[in-house]
TORDO-223695 format. One record per residue (C-alpha): x, y, z; residue in one letter. Coordinates in steps of 0.25 Angstrom, whole numbers, plus 5000, padded with zeros to 4 digits. Layout:
XYZa
...
# end
This chain:
490449134527m
491449234521k
492549294529p
492449434534p
493149544525v
493749654533a
493749794526a
495049844521r
495249994525r
496550064521d
497450094533h
498850144530e
500050104538r
501350184535s
502650144542r
504050164538h
503650194524g
502750074523d
501350104520v
500349984522v
498849974521n
498149904533d
496749874528p
496249814541y
496849914551a
495449954554w
495149814561l
495949864573i
494749944579d
494049854589r
492949954592e
492549964577d
491249894574d
491749854560e
492949784566v
492149714576l
491149674565a
492349614557y
492849534569l
491449474571k
491349444557d
492649374557e
492149294570n
490949254562a
491749204550f
492649124560t
491449064567e
490849024554a
492048974548t
492448884560t
490948844562a
491348704557g
492348684569l
491248704580a
491248554583d
492748544583l
492848674592r
491848614602e
492648484602t
493948554605v
493348634615f
492748514622q
494148444621e
494748564628i
493648574639k
493648424641a
495148414644r
495148534654t
494848514668k
493848634669e
493748634684t
495148644690d
496048714699l
497448774697s
498548734707v
498548834719p
499648934720t
500148974734r
500149124737k
500149164752g
499049094760d
498349044748w
498348944736w
497849014724y
497248944712y
496248954701s
495148854697r
494248824685s
492848774685v
492148694674e
491248784666g
491848914670l
492748994661q
493749064671y
494549014683s
494249044698i
495449094706s
495549044720c
496349024733r
496348934745v
497148954758a
498548894758a
498948804769d
500348744764g
501248744752p
500548634744t
499448674735p
498048624738p
497648494731a
496748524719l
495448454718p
495348354707q
493948414703d
494548554702g
493648614713s
493948724722a
494948704733l
494448704748p
494448844754g
494448914740e
494349064739h
493949114725v
494749234721l
494249264707l
493249184699d
493549224684g
492149174680n
491449274689a
492349384684l
492049344670a
490549344671e
489949434661g
491249454653h
491549394639e
493049394643f
493749384656f
495249384660a
495949394674l
497149484674g
497949504687t
497649414699f
498549454711e
498249414725v
498849514735s
500049454744p
499149444756d
498149364748g
496949464751k
496749534738l
496649494723l
497049584712a
496349534699y
496049594685a
494949564675l
494849584660d
493449564654v
493749614640v
495049544635g
495949664633d
496749634646e
496349764653r
496049724667f
495249774678t
495949754691l
495249714704k
495549684718v
494849574726r
494749554741d
495049404742l
494349394756a
493049444752t
493149414737g
492749564734e
493349654724d
493949784730l
493649924724a
495049924718d
494849904703e
495749954691v
495449944676a
496449934665n
497449854672t
498449744667y
498749604672y
499749644683s
499549684698t
500449674711a
500049684725w
500849754736s
501249654747r
500249704757d
499049704746g
498749844748s
499249894734t
499049834721l
499849874708f
499249854695y
499549884680t
498649964670t
498749964655i
498750084645n
497950094632d
499050014625a
498649894634w
500049904641r
500149894656p
500950014659y
500550064673r
500750004687v
499750064698h
499750054713r
498350034719h
498150034734a
496949944738l
495750024742g
496150154735t
495450204722p
496150144710t
496150274702e
497150324713q
498150204710d
499550254707e
500350224695v
501650174700v
502250144687f
501950174672q
502750124660e
502650214648d
503550134639d
502450064630d
503449944628r
503249904643f
502149824650f
502049844666v
501749734676d
501649734691v
501849614700s
502149574715l
503449494715l
503349354721r
504049394734s
503049504735e
504249594739r
504049684726f
503049734717i
503549734703e
503249824690i
503849764677t
503949844664c
504149754652s
504249774637s
504649654628q
506149674631v
506249764643t
505849764657s
505849844670e
505449804684v
505049894696r
504949844711l
504149894723l
504249834737d
502849774738s
502749814753d
502849964748d
501749974738p
501750124738t
503250124735g
503950154722t
504350044712f
505850024710q
506449984696i
507249854696a
508049884684a
507849994674p
507349944660r
508349924650r
507849894635d
507949754632g
508149704647v
507049624653e
507049584668y
506149534679s
506349544694v
505849464705d
506249464720h
506849364730w
506749394744s
507949344753h
507449264764p
508249324775g
508749464770d
507949554762p
509149634758s
509549514750r
508249504742d
508549494727l
507849534714l
507849424703l
508049484690v
507749404677l
508349484665h
509049494652n
509949614654a
511349614648d
511149514637g
510449404646k
509449374635t
508949244641d
508849314655f
509649304668e
509149294682l
509849394691a
509749444706t
509849584712a
509749634726p
508449704728v
509249824733s
509749834719a
508449864713l
508649944701g
510049904697d
510149794686h
511649794688t
511349714701a
510749594694w
511649474697t
511449344688p
510749234696l
510349144684v
511349194673p
510849214658h
511049094650r
510749104635q
509649004631g
509048994644t
507949104645r
507649134660l
506249184659d
505649184674a
506049184688v
505149154700d
505749194714v
505449134727f
505949144741a
506849024740d
507048994725h
506949054711l
506348984699v
506849024685v
506148994673g
506848974660y
506848924646r
507848844638r
507748774624d
506348824623g
505848764636l
505548814650t
506148784663g
506248824678l
507448824687a
507348834703v
508448924710h
508548904725g
509248994735i
510748984735d
511248934748a
512449024749d
511849154744s
510449134749g
509949194736t
509349124724p
510249024717a
510849044703a
510648894700h
509248844697g
508748694696e
507848674684p
506448604687i
506448474679e
505248434671f
504948304663p
504648364649e
505648424640r
504648504633i
503848584644r
503548724649t
503748754664v
503548884671s
503348944685g
501848944689s
501149024700q
502149044711n
501749164719p
502249114733d
503649174735y
504049084746d
503548954739s
504548834738t
503648774727r
503748824713y
502448814705r
502748794690l
501948754678g
502348644668y
501748604654t
502148544641s
501448514628m
500948384634v
500948414649t
499748494654p
500048624662s
500648574676s
500848644689v
502048604698y
502648644711d
504148634711y
504648614726d
505948704726v
506448634738t
506348494733t
506348504718g
505048424718e
504048464706l
502548434710t
501448434700l
500248504705l
499348504694k
499348474679q
498248534670q
497148434669p
496848374655v
495648294655l
495248184646g
496448094649g
497648184643y
498948114643d
500248184640p
500848054635a
499848064623d
500548184618y
501948224614e
502748354614q
504048384606e
504948494603r
505448514588v
506348624583w
506148704570a
507248774562t
506848924560a
507249004547q
508549054554d
508948914560g
508348944574a
507748814580r
506348834585v
505748744595p
504348684592v
503548604603t
502448514599l
501448414605v
500648314599h
499848184602k
500748064604k
500747984591g
500648104582v
501548074570v
502348174563a
501848144549d
501448284545g
499948254546s
499748314560n
498948444562p
499848544570c
499748674577v
501048764579l
500948874589y
501848994590g
502049124597y
503449184596g
503449324602a
503749404615y
504749294620e
503449214624i
503749064624s
502648964620i
503048844628d
502548704628p
501248684635s
500048604636f
498648634631s
497348564633i
496748624621a
497948574612r
497548434615l
496348454605s
497448474594l
498348364599l
497348254600d
496948284586r
498348254581g
498948394581f
500348434584v
500448564592f
501748634591a
502348764597i
503348844589a
504348904599h
504749014589i
505649144591r
504949264597g
504549174609g
505549144621g
505648994620e
507148994617m
507549114625g
507649264622r
508349254609h
507149164604w
506249284607y
507149394601e
507349314588d
505849324586g
505549474588k
505849604581f
506549574568l
506649424571n
505149414572k
505049334559r
505749214566n
504549194575t
503749164562f
504749084554t
505049004567d
503548964568f
503548924553v
504848844555a
504148774567c
502948744558a
503848684547r
504648604557q
503348534561l
503048504547v
504448454544a
504348364556d
503048314551h
502248354563w
501248424554t
501048484540a
500748634535p
499348594532d
499148534546r
499848654554l
499148764562a
499948874568a
499448954580r
499849074588g
499249194596a
499649344598s
501049354594a
500949214589g
499749264581g
500749354574l
501549224571l
500349154565m
500149274556g
501549274552a
501749124549v
500449134541a
501149234532n
502449174531i
502149024530a
500649004527p
500848874520d
501448814533d
500148814541f
498748774539r
498148854550a
498548974559i
497849014572v
498249164576a
497749204590g
497649354593v
498749364582p
499749484581f
499549484566v
499549634563d
500849654571a
501449764563l
500249854563n
500149834578t
501549854582i
501549984573l
500450044582d
500950084596p
499450124600d
499049974600l
499249894613p
500649844616l
501249894603t
502349974608v
502749854618m
502749764606e
503849844599w
504849764607e
504349634602e
504149664587w
504949794585g
504449934582n
503849944568p
503450094571v
504950134572e
505750024565d
505450004550p
506249874550e
505249824561i
504149874553y
504549804541g
504849674548y
503549674555m
502749704542k
503449584536g
502849484547y
501649544552s
500549454548p
499449554544y
500549624535e
500849504527n
499649434523v
499849374509a
499049314498n
499349174502v
498649044507q
498649064523y
498348954533p
497048954539a
497049064550i
496249084563l
496549214570a
495949234584l
495949374591t
495149444602s
494549584601l
495049634614n
496449584612d
497449694617t
498749624613r
498449584599v
497249664593g
496149594586f
496349674574h
497649604570e
497049464567p
495849534561a
496649614552k
497549494548w
496349404545i
495749514537a
496949534529r
497149384527l
495749374521r
495949484512a
497349464507e
497749314509a
496949274497g
495849164495g
494849124506e
495749084516q
495549034530d
495649154540f
494849164553l
494749274563l
494149254577k
494049374586t
493649354601e
492749484604m
492849474619d
494349434622a
495749474622g
497149424618h
496949294625g
495549264619g
494249244626r
494249214641s
493749094648g
494248954647r
493048884640y
493049004630t
494548984628a
494448834625w
493348874615q
494248964608e
495348864608e
494448764602a
494048854591f
495548874587t
495848724589l
494648684580a
495148774569w
496548724570v
496048584570i
495148604558d
496248674550k
497448584552v
496748444554s
495748444542a
496748484531v
496648394519e
# end
């Protein structure tokens, strides 16, 4: 079967004196029958080309399925008078959200067979909600403080535009209160009479907060806040103490918070501190147990050169005055403070240092009666691990729920007793079939970048794998938005490791693994560091004999898909295969178009090529679509979704079309488009396993069968 050939149609782009013909610009129109026909032809070609992998795909799918406990429960979380949890049932695609009445601080014991807990109340059954739809995703899921109502939102297309509903949990019936075109966040007033929610504009940006009084027509809902600056996303939430409802406006580098007393839902939001370009801050509330006048705001911020952030306090009475921020946990270069969880008698501060995460518990200072400046780190046995706060909605709890994982340790849920310091394992992700972490090894190595920077690489492999250059290997990367790709466990990954693969994560610049400077050194006019760091990591794995170029596959998605396209251009000989998921490969054309979803906000990540000729030239120099050459590329599998609002399907469609036309020869390029999905791919766990099995089978075939 011959690959499809996309028609070339002249389309001129002229910017800063540079005139470019973009022959595949027409592929952007998802309503065009010819575009849809082309995508279907590409899918047919991919299906035909990979037909020989059907048995391997099925084998990998069955391996994932066999290792997964299909009927299972999550660890219940206490909130008010209830324990909340979700459970899955063998054969069903989606989880079921439930609760049982609480009678103490200890979560109810989980049945070994994963069956329902005694006295269970089903709140939402995702399988029933998904019936009749090719796609299903749940957005907000917020129970009112009194436990009587549930605000939830549904997306049955994949474009992340949700329909908000309210359910009476006593009757299980939905109320008449329903709103379309909402986003993920909602917040209840303390008495449950009022619901705040966000809506999105045509550019898929949450920009408004609405106030809805239960039982009134939604068309009468008041807009209590509107953000007109296209750089900013808007979010609304109820703080853990339930004292304040919070509106947060955030761009890539600037934030602003407004607070409203949750007992006065018809009141006016007050600004916590006016926005200042380049200053990010978040706010939480600590309630003094005996004197409300001594309540504090906890502010995590990077003002005044605190690049790795500082935790400060301020009296609630000083709301609006950033000069009242008093350091509690001072800024320390190299230790990035990235979260704070506030409770009645303690704080938990999340941080990262040397590319690894940690948690420190701060009690109440005996002298001042307020949160203590010194925190005690929670100790864990593995050096290479990821730890973070999990679900902790109960403000008065003395137990801190946290999540723990590593490359060899399945996802684990612990309770940390703040009073005794005891760490109790509540549940570890079951891995059926006799999985033993001792059969696998994780390591951290360091690559040297072009400019001398040391880049961490975390890898895992089966014990006994020898570094002799013969091992197939997958190197994963992302490198953008200060998002860290931390060590974690994966059941699906075992299908690679048990076939002798080495799996590695390149913690490259543009991410946040090594602190704020790591992010700043991989954006704007430093963006190429992201790509050259990844190549340096690949070459280090080869130099250390973990693999060889003809046994090495690269994988990344979204901004990590941009990474894949860039390294394919700059180092095609270093990889045998590349998987680019929902890839941002037409970066320059997208960032030049402010009418596309999210573009204006993205200027703070990539620069503004519309106004700045230097940024234009720099982006043109690395954007994968712009730099396709007549060279021998690695085998490339591009995966996308028709309803993706974050990275348009047209980007990989254009990229593959240009690769086919201009790379020369009959090279190995595949495009697979999900026609009923969004940025995260198709919904449903079995469907997700099938899609992952498709990708893994392709990778196994490419790098394990090399002569």
